[in-house]
Backbone of each chain as nested JSON, in Angstrom:
{
  "chains": [
    {"id": "A", "residues": [
      {"number": 1, "name": "MET", "atoms": {"N": [16.215, -23.76, 4.038], "CA": [15.476, -22.568, 4.499], "C": [16.12, -21.323, 3.914]}},
      {"number": 2, "name": "ALA", "atoms": {"N": [15.307, -20.412, 3.416], "CA": [15.843, -19.146, 2.927], "C": [16.452, -18.385, 4.093]}},
      {"number": 3, "name": "LYS", "atoms": {"N": [17.519, -17.673, 3.779], "CA": [18.194, -16.923, 4.823], "C": [17.581, -15.544, 4.972]}},
      {"number": 4, "name": "SER", "atoms": {"N": [17.681, -15.028, 6.198], "CA": [17.447, -13.611, 6.418], "C": [18.748, -12.876, 6.114]}},
      {"number": 5, "name": "VAL", "atoms": {"N": [18.641, -11.573, 5.901], "CA": [19.826, -10.75, 5.69], "C": [19.841, -9.661, 6.763]}},
      {"number": 6, "name": "PHE", "atoms": {"N": [20.952, -9.581, 7.489], "CA": [21.101, -8.568, 8.527], "C": [22.051, -7.501, 8.004]}},
      {"number": 7, "name": "TYR", "atoms": {"N": [21.53, -6.284, 7.822], "CA": [22.341, -5.171, 7.333], "C": [22.783, -4.325, 8.513]}},
      {"number": 8, "name": "HIS", "atoms": {"N": [24.056, -3.99, 8.534], "CA": [24.538, -3.12, 9.605], "C": [25.675, -2.281, 9.056]}},
      {"number": 9, "name": "ALA", "atoms": {"N": [26.213, -1.411, 9.927], "CA": [27.276, -0.524, 9.48], "C": [28.364, -0.38, 10.538]}},
      {"number": 10, "name": "GLY", "atoms": {"N": [28.474, -1.384, 11.39], "CA": [29.577, -1.405, 12.339], "C": [29.401, -0.551, 13.58]}},
      {"number": 11, "name": "CYS", "atoms": {"N": [28.277, 0.128, 13.699], "CA": [28.052, 0.966, 14.884], "C": [27.838, 0.066, 16.106]}},
      {"number": 12, "name": "PRO", "atoms": {"N": [28.05, 0.622, 17.318], "CA": [27.887, -0.202, 18.522], "C": [26.502, -0.835, 18.631]}},
      {"number": 13, "name": "VAL", "atoms": {"N": [25.456, -0.064, 18.302], "CA": [24.101, -0.63, 18.347], "C": [23.976, -1.793, 17.372]}},
      {"number": 14, "name": "CYS", "atoms": {"N": [24.636, -1.633, 16.204], "CA": [24.588, -2.695, 15.186], "C": [25.248, -3.971, 15.676]}},
      {"number": 15, "name": "VAL", "atoms": {"N": [26.422, -3.823, 16.277], "CA": [27.195, -4.999, 16.696], "C": [26.462, -5.75, 17.799]}},
      {"number": 16, "name": "SER", "atoms": {"N": [25.892, -5.0, 18.726], "CA": [25.137, -5.632, 19.803], "C": [23.943, -6.394, 19.24]}},
      {"number": 17, "name": "ALA", "atoms": {"N": [23.207, -5.765, 18.323], "CA": [22.036, -6.42, 17.728], "C": [22.454, -7.627, 16.901]}},
      {"number": 18, "name": "GLU", "atoms": {"N": [23.612, -7.527, 16.226], "CA": [24.09, -8.66, 15.427], "C": [24.301, -9.887, 16.309]}},
      {"number": 19, "name": "HIS", "atoms": {"N": [24.939, -9.672, 17.469], "CA": [25.161, -10.801, 18.381], "C": [23.831, -11.406, 18.824]}},
      {"number": 20, "name": "ASP", "atoms": {"N": [22.864, -10.535, 19.134], "CA": [21.568, -11.04, 19.597], "C": [20.864, -11.829, 18.498]}},
      {"number": 21, "name": "ILE", "atoms": {"N": [20.911, -11.303, 17.273], "CA": [20.217, -11.979, 16.176], "C": [20.86, -13.333, 15.883]}},
      {"number": 22, "name": "ILE", "atoms": {"N": [22.179, -13.392, 15.921], "CA": [22.849, -14.678, 15.675], "C": [22.525, -15.66, 16.797]}},
      {"number": 23, "name": "ASP", "atoms": {"N": [22.478, -15.166, 18.04], "CA": [22.1, -16.044, 19.146], "C": [20.691, -16.587, 18.948]}},
      {"number": 24, "name": "LEU", "atoms": {"N": [19.792, -15.743, 18.443], "CA": [18.382, -16.13, 18.348], "C": [18.11, -17.018, 17.138]}},
      {"number": 25, "name": "ILE", "atoms": {"N": [18.688, -16.651, 15.997], "CA": [18.348, -17.333, 14.738], "C": [19.372, -18.403, 14.397]}},
      {"number": 26, "name": "GLY", "atoms": {"N": [20.603, -18.194, 14.845], "CA": [21.683, -19.091, 14.457], "C": [22.399, -18.521, 13.248]}},
      {"number": 27, "name": "SER", "atoms": {"N": [23.718, -18.667, 13.217], "CA": [24.483, -18.027, 12.145], "C": [24.18, -18.637, 10.78]}},
      {"number": 28, "name": "ASN", "atoms": {"N": [23.645, -19.865, 10.758], "CA": [23.313, -20.472, 9.463], "C": [22.067, -19.858, 8.837]}},
      {"number": 29, "name": "GLY", "atoms": {"N": [21.265, -19.18, 9.648], "CA": [20.001, -18.654, 9.149], "C": [20.059, -17.218, 8.698]}},
      {"number": 30, "name": "VAL", "atoms": {"N": [21.218, -16.593, 8.831], "CA": [21.273, -15.172, 8.526], "C": [22.598, -14.802, 7.864]}},
      {"number": 31, "name": "GLU", "atoms": {"N": [22.491, -14.023, 6.812], "CA": [23.669, -13.469, 6.156], "C": [23.92, -12.093, 6.762]}},
      {"number": 32, "name": "ILE", "atoms": {"N": [25.158, -11.825, 7.14], "CA": [25.509, -10.536, 7.732], "C": [26.154, -9.671, 6.647]}},
      {"number": 33, "name": "VAL", "atoms": {"N": [25.611, -8.475, 6.435], "CA": [26.158, -7.557, 5.434], "C": [26.547, -6.248, 6.12]}},
      {"number": 34, "name": "HIS", "atoms": {"N": [27.805, -5.899, 6.039], "CA": [28.331, -4.647, 6.606], "C": [28.354, -3.611, 5.483]}},
      {"number": 35, "name": "LEU", "atoms": {"N": [27.394, -2.692, 5.528], "CA": [27.245, -1.755, 4.412], "C": [28.384, -0.742, 4.348]}},
      {"number": 36, "name": "GLY", "atoms": {"N": [29.08, -0.561, 5.465], "CA": [30.233, 0.326, 5.427], "C": [31.381, -0.289, 4.634]}},
      {"number": 37, "name": "ASN", "atoms": {"N": [31.525, -1.603, 4.768], "CA": [32.606, -2.309, 4.073], "C": [32.189, -2.785, 2.686]}},
      {"number": 38, "name": "ASP", "atoms": {"N": [30.896, -2.93, 2.476], "CA": [30.39, -3.518, 1.238], "C": [29.347, -2.564, 0.651]}},
      {"number": 39, "name": "ARG", "atoms": {"N": [29.847, -1.423, 0.18], "CA": [28.958, -0.335, -0.221], "C": [28.169, -0.661, -1.478]}},
      {"number": 40, "name": "SER", "atoms": {"N": [28.6, -1.675, -2.207], "CA": [27.869, -2.059, -3.416], "C": [26.499, -2.63, -3.08]}},
      {"number": 41, "name": "ARG", "atoms": {"N": [26.269, -2.954, -1.818], "CA": [24.969, -3.538, -1.459], "C": [24.015, -2.53, -0.823]}},
      {"number": 42, "name": "ILE", "atoms": {"N": [24.414, -1.26, -0.777], "CA": [23.531, -0.235, -0.202], "C": [22.237, -0.123, -1.016]}},
      {"number": 43, "name": "ALA", "atoms": {"N": [22.366, -0.14, -2.335], "CA": [21.173, -0.003, -3.181], "C": [20.217, -1.171, -2.948]}},
      {"number": 44, "name": "GLU", "atoms": {"N": [20.769, -2.371, -2.844], "CA": [19.953, -3.56, -2.577], "C": [19.196, -3.409, -1.251]}},
      {"number": 45, "name": "ALA", "atoms": {"N": [19.904, -2.911, -0.234], "CA": [19.266, -2.737, 1.078], "C": [18.12, -1.736, 0.969]}},
      {"number": 46, "name": "GLU", "atoms": {"N": [18.365, -0.633, 0.277], "CA": [17.316, 0.377, 0.146], "C": [16.118, -0.168, -0.627]}},
      {"number": 47, "name": "GLN", "atoms": {"N": [16.4, -0.932, -1.672], "CA": [15.299, -1.524, -2.445], "C": [14.486, -2.501, -1.597]}},
      {"number": 48, "name": "SER", "atoms": {"N": [15.145, -3.123, -0.622], "CA": [14.437, -4.051, 0.259], "C": [13.574, -3.31, 1.266]}},
      {"number": 49, "name": "GLY", "atoms": {"N": [13.781, -1.989, 1.384], "CA": [12.982, -1.211, 2.324], "C": [13.718, -0.818, 3.59]}},
      {"number": 50, "name": "VAL", "atoms": {"N": [15.019, -1.042, 3.615], "CA": [15.807, -0.711, 4.807], "C": [15.945, 0.808, 4.9]}},
      {"number": 51, "name": "LYS", "atoms": {"N": [15.484, 1.379, 6.022], "CA": [15.528, 2.824, 6.25], "C": [16.652, 3.217, 7.198]}},
      {"number": 52, "name": "SER", "atoms": {"N": [17.05, 2.288, 8.048], "CA": [18.1, 2.546, 9.026], "C": [18.737, 1.211, 9.371]}},
      {"number": 53, "name": "VAL", "atoms": {"N": [19.909, 1.293, 9.975], "CA": [20.578, 0.068, 10.431], "C": [20.707, 0.105, 11.953]}},
      {"number": 54, "name": "PRO", "atoms": {"N": [20.76, -1.049, 12.594], "CA": [20.663, -2.382, 12.008], "C": [19.236, -2.729, 11.574]}},
      {"number": 55, "name": "ALA", "atoms": {"N": [19.145, -3.572, 10.555], "CA": [17.845, -4.038, 10.073], "C": [17.98, -5.479, 9.588]}},
      {"number": 56, "name": "LEU", "atoms": {"N": [16.92, -6.228, 9.798], "CA": [16.884, -7.616, 9.358], "C": [15.786, -7.755, 8.304]}},
      {"number": 57, "name": "VAL", "atoms": {"N": [16.158, -8.259, 7.127], "CA": [15.17, -8.543, 6.089], "C": [14.895, -10.037, 6.143]}},
      {"number": 58, "name": "THR", "atoms": {"N": [13.635, -10.384, 6.406], "CA": [13.28, -11.789, 6.603], "C": [13.146, -12.491, 5.256]}},
      {"number": 59, "name": "PRO", "atoms": {"N": [13.11, -13.829, 5.277], "CA": [12.991, -14.563, 4.008], "C": [11.751, -14.181, 3.208]}},
      {"number": 60, "name": "ASN", "atoms": {"N": [10.688, -13.731, 3.868], "CA": [9.486, -13.324, 3.124], "C": [9.497, -11.853, 2.738]}},
      {"number": 61, "name": "GLY", "atoms": {"N": [10.616, -11.166, 2.989], "CA": [10.764, -9.811, 2.497], "C": [10.378, -8.715, 3.465]}},
      {"number": 62, "name": "ASN", "atoms": {"N": [9.927, -9.087, 4.661], "CA": [9.61, -8.04, 5.634], "C": [10.896, -7.443, 6.199]}},
      {"number": 63, "name": "VAL", "atoms": {"N": [10.853, -6.167, 6.527], "CA": [12.005, -5.493, 7.108], "C": [11.744, -5.246, 8.591]}},
      {"number": 64, "name": "LEU", "atoms": {"N": [12.626, -5.744, 9.424], "CA": [12.555, -5.467, 10.856], "C": [13.681, -4.494, 11.201]}},
      {"number": 65, "name": "HIS", "atoms": {"N": [13.323, -3.247, 11.462], "CA": [14.316, -2.278, 11.926], "C": [14.491, -2.498, 13.421]}},
      {"number": 66, "name": "ILE", "atoms": {"N": [15.7, -2.807, 13.837], "CA": [15.954, -3.223, 15.214], "C": [16.727, -2.124, 15.92]}},
      {"number": 67, "name": "ASN", "atoms": {"N": [16.091, -1.543, 16.948], "CA": [16.692, -0.396, 17.631], "C": [17.072, 0.639, 16.571]}},
      {"number": 68, "name": "PHE", "atoms": {"N": [18.041, 1.465, 16.827], "CA": [18.416, 2.464, 15.825], "C": [19.892, 2.772, 15.968]}},
      {"number": 69, "name": "GLY", "atoms": {"N": [20.642, 2.494, 14.924], "CA": [22.062, 2.81, 14.945], "C": [22.369, 4.013, 14.073]}},
      {"number": 70, "name": "ALA", "atoms": {"N": [21.903, 3.972, 12.829], "CA": [22.189, 5.053, 11.891], "C": [21.168, 4.987, 10.761]}},
      {"number": 71, "name": "SER", "atoms": {"N": [20.85, 6.149, 10.21], "CA": [19.957, 6.182, 9.046], "C": [20.739, 5.758, 7.808]}},
      {"number": 72, "name": "MET", "atoms": {"N": [20.019, 5.401, 6.767], "CA": [20.695, 5.051, 5.524], "C": [21.43, 6.271, 4.96]}},
      {"number": 73, "name": "ALA", "atoms": {"N": [20.887, 7.464, 5.207], "CA": [21.591, 8.676, 4.768], "C": [22.964, 8.767, 5.442]}},
      {"number": 74, "name": "ASP", "atoms": {"N": [23.019, 8.419, 6.732], "CA": [24.307, 8.413, 7.439], "C": [25.233, 7.36, 6.833]}},
      {"number": 75, "name": "VAL", "atoms": {"N": [24.661, 6.194, 6.515], "CA": [25.488, 5.11, 5.976], "C": [26.092, 5.529, 4.634]}},
      {"number": 76, "name": "LYS", "atoms": {"N": [25.279, 6.255, 3.845], "CA": [25.764, 6.68, 2.534], "C": [26.775, 7.824, 2.66]}},
      {"number": 77, "name": "GLY", "atoms": {"N": [26.67, 8.571, 3.746], "CA": [27.676, 9.582, 4.095], "C": [27.709, 10.783, 3.19]}}
    ]},
    {"id": "B", "residues": [
      {"number": 1, "name": "MET", "atoms": {"N": [16.71, -24.078, 26.846], "CA": [17.076, -22.742, 26.407], "C": [16.137, -21.73, 27.023]}},
      {"number": 2, "name": "ALA", "atoms": {"N": [16.7, -20.648, 27.539], "CA": [15.867, -19.58, 28.062], "C": [15.068, -18.967, 26.919]}},
      {"number": 3, "name": "LYS", "atoms": {"N": [13.852, -18.586, 27.245], "CA": [12.999, -17.994, 26.215], "C": [13.234, -16.499, 26.115]}},
      {"number": 4, "name": "SER", "atoms": {"N": [13.013, -15.974, 24.918], "CA": [12.857, -14.542, 24.737], "C": [11.408, -14.196, 25.069]}},
      {"number": 5, "name": "VAL", "atoms": {"N": [11.178, -12.914, 25.319], "CA": [9.807, -12.449, 25.55], "C": [9.492, -11.364, 24.53]}},
      {"number": 6, "name": "PHE", "atoms": {"N": [8.414, -11.561, 23.8], "CA": [7.986, -10.586, 22.795], "C": [6.789, -9.834, 23.354]}},
      {"number": 7, "name": "TYR", "atoms": {"N": [6.969, -8.519, 23.58], "CA": [5.888, -7.684, 24.101], "C": [5.225, -6.947, 22.946]}},
      {"number": 8, "name": "HIS", "atoms": {"N": [3.919, -6.96, 22.918], "CA": [3.218, -6.203, 21.896], "C": [1.89, -5.719, 22.46]}},
      {"number": 9, "name": "ALA", "atoms": {"N": [1.158, -4.995, 21.603], "CA": [-0.107, -4.444, 22.081], "C": [-1.194, -4.561, 21.024]}},
      {"number": 10, "name": "GLY", "atoms": {"N": [-1.035, -5.521, 20.139], "CA": [-2.103, -5.805, 19.192], "C": [-2.158, -4.901, 17.97]}},
      {"number": 11, "name": "CYS", "atoms": {"N": [-1.231, -3.95, 17.88], "CA": [-1.253, -3.046, 16.728], "C": [-0.821, -3.801, 15.471]}},
      {"number": 12, "name": "PRO", "atoms": {"N": [-1.19, -3.285, 14.301], "CA": [-0.817, -3.989, 13.063], "C": [0.689, -4.226, 12.938]}},
      {"number": 13, "name": "VAL", "atoms": {"N": [1.496, -3.218, 13.288], "CA": [2.95, -3.395, 13.232], "C": [3.386, -4.522, 14.167]}},
      {"number": 14, "name": "CYS", "atoms": {"N": [2.716, -4.579, 15.344], "CA": [3.053, -5.632, 16.322], "C": [2.737, -7.018, 15.777]}},
      {"number": 15, "name": "VAL", "atoms": {"N": [1.562, -7.169, 15.181], "CA": [1.124, -8.486, 14.726], "C": [2.023, -8.977, 13.594]}},
      {"number": 16, "name": "SER", "atoms": {"N": [2.386, -8.064, 12.689], "CA": [3.28, -8.431, 11.599], "C": [4.635, -8.875, 12.143]}},
      {"number": 17, "name": "ALA", "atoms": {"N": [5.174, -8.099, 13.084], "CA": [6.478, -8.453, 13.66], "C": [6.393, -9.76, 14.444]}},
      {"number": 18, "name": "GLU", "atoms": {"N": [5.271, -9.977, 15.106], "CA": [5.1, -11.227, 15.864], "C": [5.217, -12.431, 14.938]}},
      {"number": 19, "name": "HIS", "atoms": {"N": [4.544, -12.356, 13.786], "CA": [4.625, -13.474, 12.842], "C": [6.065, -13.688, 12.38]}},
      {"number": 20, "name": "ASP", "atoms": {"N": [6.761, -12.582, 12.109], "CA": [8.145, -12.707, 11.64], "C": [9.041, -13.327, 12.708]}},
      {"number": 21, "name": "ILE", "atoms": {"N": [8.862, -12.876, 13.944], "CA": [9.716, -13.38, 15.031], "C": [9.46, -14.869, 15.264]}},
      {"number": 22, "name": "ILE", "atoms": {"N": [8.2, -15.27, 15.229], "CA": [7.89, -16.692, 15.425], "C": [8.462, -17.515, 14.269]}},
      {"number": 23, "name": "ASP", "atoms": {"N": [8.376, -16.98, 13.06], "CA": [8.966, -17.689, 11.913], "C": [10.472, -17.851, 12.099]}},
      {"number": 24, "name": "LEU", "atoms": {"N": [11.122, -16.806, 12.633], "CA": [12.582, -16.811, 12.73], "C": [13.077, -17.645, 13.907]}},
      {"number": 25, "name": "ILE", "atoms": {"N": [12.442, -17.471, 15.057], "CA": [12.957, -18.084, 16.285], "C": [12.267, -19.404, 16.579]}},
      {"number": 26, "name": "GLY", "atoms": {"N": [11.016, -19.521, 16.127], "CA": [10.205, -20.681, 16.477], "C": [9.365, -20.37, 17.696]}},
      {"number": 27, "name": "SER", "atoms": {"N": [8.134, -20.862, 17.719], "CA": [7.224, -20.486, 18.805], "C": [7.685, -21.04, 20.146]}},
      {"number": 28, "name": "ASN", "atoms": {"N": [8.512, -22.081, 20.154], "CA": [9.002, -22.612, 21.431], "C": [10.035, -21.72, 22.089]}},
      {"number": 29, "name": "GLY", "atoms": {"N": [10.621, -20.817, 21.295], "CA": [11.705, -19.99, 21.826], "C": [11.269, -18.636, 22.325]}},
      {"number": 30, "name": "VAL", "atoms": {"N": [9.987, -18.351, 22.215], "CA": [9.559, -16.999, 22.564], "C": [8.185, -17.018, 23.231]}},
      {"number": 31, "name": "GLU", "atoms": {"N": [8.092, -16.281, 24.318], "CA": [6.808, -16.082, 24.981], "C": [6.192, -14.796, 24.436]}},
      {"number": 32, "name": "ILE", "atoms": {"N": [4.937, -14.858, 24.046], "CA": [4.251, -13.682, 23.505], "C": [3.397, -13.06, 24.61]}},
      {"number": 33, "name": "VAL", "atoms": {"N": [3.614, -11.775, 24.864], "CA": [2.836, -11.072, 25.899], "C": [2.116, -9.89, 25.252]}},
      {"number": 34, "name": "HIS", "atoms": {"N": [0.8, -9.888, 25.332], "CA": [-0.028, -8.8, 24.804], "C": [-0.317, -7.853, 25.96]}},
      {"number": 35, "name": "LEU", "atoms": {"N": [0.367, -6.702, 25.958], "CA": [0.264, -5.793, 27.104], "C": [-1.104, -5.129, 27.193]}},
      {"number": 36, "name": "GLY", "atoms": {"N": [-1.841, -5.095, 26.085], "CA": [-3.191, -4.548, 26.152], "C": [-4.124, -5.481, 26.908]}},
      {"number": 37, "name": "ASN", "atoms": {"N": [-3.92, -6.783, 26.74], "CA": [-4.763, -7.768, 27.409], "C": [-4.231, -8.171, 28.772]}},
      {"number": 38, "name": "ASP", "atoms": {"N": [-2.95, -7.966, 28.989], "CA": [-2.301, -8.439, 30.222], "C": [-1.539, -7.266, 30.835]}},
      {"number": 39, "name": "ARG", "atoms": {"N": [-2.331, -6.309, 31.31], "CA": [-1.757, -5.046, 31.765], "C": [-0.894, -5.219, 33.01]}},
      {"number": 40, "name": "SER", "atoms": {"N": [-1.043, -6.313, 33.711], "CA": [-0.233, -6.536, 34.906], "C": [1.243, -6.713, 34.56]}},
      {"number": 41, "name": "ARG", "atoms": {"N": [1.55, -6.903, 33.295], "CA": [2.959, -7.115, 32.924], "C": [3.608, -5.871, 32.326]}},
      {"number": 42, "name": "ILE", "atoms": {"N": [2.883, -4.755, 32.309], "CA": [3.454, -3.516, 31.784], "C": [4.673, -3.097, 32.611]}},
      {"number": 43, "name": "ALA", "atoms": {"N": [4.561, -3.197, 33.934], "CA": [5.676, -2.774, 34.789], "C": [6.909, -3.633, 34.526]}},
      {"number": 44, "name": "GLU", "atoms": {"N": [6.687, -4.94, 34.359], "CA": [7.793, -5.852, 34.05], "C": [8.47, -5.471, 32.739]}},
      {"number": 45, "name": "ALA", "atoms": {"N": [7.66, -5.132, 31.746], "CA": [8.24, -4.747, 30.453], "C": [9.073, -3.48, 30.602]}},
      {"number": 46, "name": "GLU", "atoms": {"N": [8.548, -2.507, 31.318], "CA": [9.281, -1.253, 31.502], "C": [10.583, -1.492, 32.262]}},
      {"number": 47, "name": "GLN", "atoms": {"N": [10.525, -2.344, 33.281], "CA": [11.743, -2.649, 34.039], "C": [12.78, -3.356, 33.165]}},
      {"number": 48, "name": "SER", "atoms": {"N": [12.317, -4.078, 32.166], "CA": [13.244, -4.749, 31.254], "C": [13.872, -3.781, 30.258]}},
      {"number": 49, "name": "GLY", "atoms": {"N": [13.31, -2.556, 30.195], "CA": [13.872, -1.566, 29.29], "C": [13.057, -1.351, 28.032]}},
      {"number": 50, "name": "VAL", "atoms": {"N": [11.853, -1.898, 27.992], "CA": [11.008, -1.743, 26.815], "C": [10.459, -0.312, 26.771]}},
      {"number": 51, "name": "LYS", "atoms": {"N": [10.748, 0.394, 25.677], "CA": [10.314, 1.786, 25.51], "C": [9.136, 1.894, 24.561]}},
      {"number": 52, "name": "SER", "atoms": {"N": [9.013, 0.921, 23.668], "CA": [7.928, 0.928, 22.69], "C": [7.657, -0.52, 22.3]}},
      {"number": 53, "name": "VAL", "atoms": {"N": [6.513, -0.727, 21.679], "CA": [6.175, -2.062, 21.179], "C": [6.035, -2.005, 19.664]}},
      {"number": 54, "name": "PRO", "atoms": {"N": [6.309, -3.103, 18.99], "CA": [6.751, -4.381, 19.524], "C": [8.216, -4.367, 19.955]}},
      {"number": 55, "name": "ALA", "atoms": {"N": [8.534, -5.187, 20.949], "CA": [9.905, -5.32, 21.414], "C": [10.161, -6.753, 21.842]}},
      {"number": 56, "name": "LEU", "atoms": {"N": [11.388, -7.183, 21.631], "CA": [11.792, -8.53, 22.012], "C": [12.883, -8.411, 23.069]}},
      {"number": 57, "name": "VAL", "atoms": {"N": [12.664, -9.031, 24.226], "CA": [13.696, -9.079, 25.259], "C": [14.367, -10.441, 25.158]}},
      {"number": 58, "name": "THR", "atoms": {"N": [15.679, -10.425, 24.896], "CA": [16.387, -11.676, 24.651], "C": [16.71, -12.371, 25.972]}},
      {"number": 59, "name": "PRO", "atoms": {"N": [17.099, -13.649, 25.913], "CA": [17.407, -14.376, 27.156], "C": [18.511, -13.697, 27.972]}},
      {"number": 60, "name": "ASN", "atoms": {"N": [19.412, -12.969, 27.334], "CA": [20.464, -12.285, 28.105], "C": [20.055, -10.87, 28.524]}},
      {"number": 61, "name": "GLY", "atoms": {"N": [18.805, -10.518, 28.311], "CA": [18.295, -9.266, 28.847], "C": [18.374, -8.074, 27.92]}},
      {"number": 62, "name": "ASN", "atoms": {"N": [18.907, -8.25, 26.712], "CA": [18.926, -7.131, 25.771], "C": [17.524, -6.882, 25.216]}},
      {"number": 63, "name": "VAL", "atoms": {"N": [17.243, -5.619, 24.929], "CA": [15.949, -5.265, 24.367], "C": [16.126, -4.903, 22.9]}},
      {"number": 64, "name": "LEU", "atoms": {"N": [15.41, -5.583, 22.046], "CA": [15.393, -5.249, 20.621], "C": [14.044, -4.616, 20.313]}},
      {"number": 65, "name": "HIS", "atoms": {"N": [14.066, -3.291, 20.086], "CA": [12.846, -2.606, 19.661], "C": [12.722, -2.807, 18.156]}},
      {"number": 66, "name": "ILE", "atoms": {"N": [11.648, -3.417, 17.723], "CA": [11.504, -3.842, 16.332], "C": [10.455, -2.962, 15.656]}},
      {"number": 67, "name": "ASN", "atoms": {"N": [10.904, -2.208, 14.652], "CA": [10.016, -1.238, 14.01], "C": [9.385, -0.371, 15.103]}},
      {"number": 68, "name": "PHE", "atoms": {"N": [8.228, 0.178, 14.862], "CA": [7.61, 1.003, 15.897], "C": [6.106, 0.91, 15.753]}},
      {"number": 69, "name": "GLY", "atoms": {"N": [5.472, 0.407, 16.787], "CA": [4.015, 0.332, 16.779], "C": [3.409, 1.393, 17.672]}},
      {"number": 70, "name": "ALA", "atoms": {"N": [3.866, 1.433, 18.925], "CA": [3.314, 2.37, 19.896], "C": [4.316, 2.527, 21.029]}},
      {"number": 71, "name": "SER", "atoms": {"N": [4.319, 3.715, 21.622], "CA": [5.167, 3.939, 22.791], "C": [4.532, 3.279, 24.01]}},
      {"number": 72, "name": "MET", "atoms": {"N": [5.33, 3.08, 25.05], "CA": [4.762, 2.522, 26.281], "C": [3.741, 3.487, 26.869]}},
      {"number": 73, "name": "ALA", "atoms": {"N": [3.932, 4.795, 26.671], "CA": [2.932, 5.763, 27.146], "C": [1.586, 5.511, 26.467]}},
      {"number": 74, "name": "ASP", "atoms": {"N": [1.627, 5.213, 25.166], "CA": [0.388, 4.891, 24.452], "C": [-0.231, 3.609, 24.999]}},
      {"number": 75, "name": "VAL", "atoms": {"N": [0.618, 2.629, 25.292], "CA": [0.12, 1.343, 25.795], "C": [-0.571, 1.539, 27.143]}},
      {"number": 76, "name": "LYS", "atoms": {"N": [0.036, 2.423, 27.967], "CA": [-0.546, 2.649, 29.297], "C": [-1.827, 3.472, 29.194]}},
      {"number": 77, "name": "GLY", "atoms": {"N": [-1.944, 4.281, 28.168], "CA": [-3.189, 4.976, 27.854], "C": [-3.52, 6.151, 28.77]}}
    ]}
  ]
}
């Protein structure tokens, strides 16, 4: 099964949502990307349509923005 | 396993997110509630902390607001 990608930036809203997503999907079904620690993937996230974090990009390319932790502008700083 | 509850109101954003959530979690893991058709559950959704639809309430009671379709005020009309 193709994995989803969960983008976050370490904010409290992000961490809480990360736990929920792993509980729901299972850790094997989702790659976790911390954009604060892995800034080389910010461009990839934006190209996928991620406007804010936390966000989950599904295997079919849809973006689910989950609650609101920070805008991508904040992540880029 | 306790089910999650996915609240929506039939909007295009809701329907798209519903398909994604069912793909990710599986239809056995989530109850789908259409608040436009089942208005008796609006109060339950609000008590769970749902501020807008679509939203997923996880088995541990966390609310994941997914993208934005409509506010609960819009749903109540």
